C-alpha positions in Angstrom: 68.8 51.1 106.9 72.1 52.8 106.5 73.1 55.7 109.0 72.6 59.2 108.8 76.4 60.0 107.6 77.4 63.6 107.2 80.3 65.7 106.4 81.1 68.8 108.2 80.7 71.7 105.3 84.3 74.4 105.0 82.6 77.0 102.8 85.8 78.7 101.4 87.7 75.4 102.3 88.2 76.7 105.9 91.0 79.2 105.0 90.2 82.1 106.2 92.9 82.7 109.1 90.2 83.9 111.6 89.1 79.9 111.2 91.4 79.5 114.3 89.4 81.5 116.5 86.9 79.0 118.5 83.6 80.1 118.4 82.0 79.8 121.8 79.3 78.7 122.9 77.7 81.4 125.1 78.5 83.1 121.9 75.0 85.1 120.7 73.5 83.3 118.2 70.9 84.7 115.6 67.5 82.3 116.6 65.8 82.9 113.0 65.0 81.2 110.3 65.0 83.8 107.1 63.3 83.0 104.2 65.7 83.1 101.2 64.5 86.2 99.1 64.4 85.5 94.9 66.7 88.7 94.7 69.2 87.6 97.0 69.3 84.1 95.2 69.0 85.5 92.0 72.7 87.8 92.8 74.5 84.7 93.3 73.6 83.4 89.7 76.7 83.7 87.2 78.2 81.8 84.4 80.8 79.9 86.3 78.9 78.0 88.3 76.7 75.2 87.4 75.9 70.9 87.7 79.0 69.4 87.7 78.8 67.2 84.1 80.4 63.8 83.4 83.5 66.1 82.0 83.7 67.8 85.5 84.0 64.7 87.1 88.3 64.4 87.1 88.4 67.9 88.0 86.1 68.0 91.1 87.7 64.7 92.7 90.9 66.2 92.6 89.9 69.2 94.3 87.9 67.3 96.7 90.7 65.0 97.2 93.4 67.5 97.6 91.2 69.7 100.3 90.6 65.8 102.1 87.3 66.5 101.8 85.5 63.4 103.9 81.8 61.8 103.0 80.6 59.1 105.5 84.3 59.3 107.4 86.3 58.1 104.4 88.3 60.3 102.8 89.6 58.7 99.9 90.0 59.1 95.7 87.5 56.6 95.4 84.5 57.9 97.7 85.0 61.0 96.2 84.8 59.8 92.5 82.1 57.7 93.6 80.1 60.7 94.7 81.3 62.9 91.3 80.0 59.9 88.9 76.6 59.8 91.4 76.0 63.3 90.7 77.0 63.2 87.2 74.9 59.9 86.2 71.8 60.1 88.6 71.7 63.9 89.6 72.2 62.9 93.4 73.9 64.4 95.4 73.2 67.7 94.0 77.2 68.9 93.0 77.5 72.4 91.8 81.0 73.3 90.6 82.7 76.8 89.8 84.6 76.7 86.8 87.8 78.6 86.5 88.1 78.3 82.3 88.1 74.2 82.4 89.0 74.1 86.0 87.0 73.3 88.6 87.7 75.8 91.6 84.5 75.4 94.0 82.3 72.8 94.8 78.9 72.5 96.8 77.2 69.3 97.6 74.3 68.6 99.4 71.5 65.1 99.4 68.4 65.7 100.2 65.8 62.4 101.5 69.2 61.2 102.9 68.2 57.6 104.1 67.3 57.1 100.5 70.3 58.8 99.3 72.8 56.7 101.2 71.0 53.0 100.7 70.9 53.4 97.4 74.4 55.3 96.7 76.2 52.1 99.1 74.2 49.2 97.6 75.8 50.5 94.2 79.3 50.5 96.4 79.9 47.7 99.1 83.7 48.1 99.3 82.7 51.8 100.4 80.0 50.8 102.1 82.4 48.0 104.7 84.6 51.1 105.1 82.0 53.7 106.3 80.8 51.3 108.6 84.1 50.2 110.0 84.7 53.5 110.3 81.7 54.2 112.4 82.0 51.6 114.3 85.8 52.2 115.3 84.9 56.4 115.8 81.7 56.1 117.7 82.2 59.1 120.1 81.0 58.2 123.5 77.8 59.6 124.9 78.6 62.6 127.1 78.4 62.8 131.1 75.1 63.0 132.4 73.5 62.2 128.6 71.2 59.1 128.1 72.4 59.5 124.8 69.5 62.1 123.6 69.8 65.4 122.8 68.8 67.8 125.8 67.2 70.6 122.9 64.1 69.9 121.3 63.4 71.1 117.6 65.1 70.2 114.6 68.6 68.2 114.8 71.1 67.5 112.3 69.6 63.4 112.5 66.1 64.7 111.0 65.6 63.3 107.3 62.9 63.1 104.6 62.4 64.4 101.4 62.0 67.8 101.6 65.0 68.3 104.2 68.6 68.5 102.7 71.6 68.6 104.1 74.8 70.4 102.9 77.6 67.6 102.8 80.0 69.9 101.8 80.8 73.8 100.3 84.5 74.4 99.1 87.0 76.6 97.2 90.2 76.4 95.7 92.7 78.2 98.5 93.9 80.4 95.0 90.2 81.3 94.6 88.9 82.3 98.6 88.0 85.7 99.9 86.4 86.4 96.4 82.6 85.7 96.9 83.0 82.6 95.6 81.5 80.1 98.5 79.0 82.5 98.8 77.8 82.4 95.2 78.1 78.3 95.5 75.7 78.5 98.1 73.4 80.9 97.0 73.0 79.2 94.0 72.7 75.3 95.7 69.8 77.0 97.7 68.0 78.1 94.6 68.4 74.8 93.0 67.1 72.8 96.0 64.0 75.2 96.0 63.1 74.4 93.1 63.4 70.6 93.8 60.7 71.3 96.9 63.2 71.2 99.3 61.5 73.3 102.5 64.5 73.1 105.1 68.6 72.6 104.7 70.4 71.7 107.5 74.6 72.0 107.6 77.2 71.1 110.6 80.3 73.5 111.4 82.8 72.4 113.1 83.0 75.0 115.9 86.4 76.5 115.5 85.4 77.5 111.5 84.9 81.5 112.1 84.9 82.0 108.1 82.0 79.4 107.7 80.1 80.5 110.6 79.7 84.3 109.6 79.1 82.7 106.0 75.9 81.1 107.9 75.5 84.2 109.9 75.4 86.6 107.2 73.3 84.6 105.2 70.0 84.0 107.6 70.8 80.7 109.2 69.7 79.8 112.1 72.7 78.1 114.5 73.0 76.5 117.8 76.0 74.8 119.6 75.7 71.3 119.5 78.8 69.4 121.4 81.9 70.1 118.9 80.1 71.5 116.2 77.5 74.1 115.5 74.5 73.0 113.7 72.8 75.0 111.4 69.3 75.1 109.7 67.6 77.4 107.1 64.0 77.3 106.0 63.6 77.7 101.9 59.9 78.7 102.7 
């Protein structure tokens, strides 16, 4: 079975000037799992945001490549293109794009039932599978001092998987279109579409210094918990 790979999401591409400030684990974090109000979700819908289509593949690939987005530890044109083609042809992962005229200026990517998704994806792309496995072994982090390899906290974690659990793989906006609320709109539309597919929980991992992303998640009702060098975020869609 393929390991549950992930990419840390960076709403607005991590381009906020506050992103250099460290999000310390001692900061007070919201502990609620707020259901997504229909009015909130509807307010994010816009004509410029839609599912990725075949005509969007090259534009989305260029944006992801320009932003050096990594999937399963692989940062390459081939990986970005393969993810976009998979979405356009099969509907998984779910990729939404924000368009300005005909240009793709923002992307939101989520996968659900992730073990099944990655297994099928890598069967179709054996060279990418090999690269992911090599990268995983070369960059395997050592266990923390005094740790037996298991998290001390119980409850939801990034390793959880299932047909009703979605993982945010990436949310980002082109530098020229940041600070306009586009990342929040992408997120809102993504939540709406995931809920329609029967997803009841959404997880994300955020860089501990990515203040822009952390603030966006706090504003939109996610439960945040420091998890080593990242912050684990989860939200109920029930």
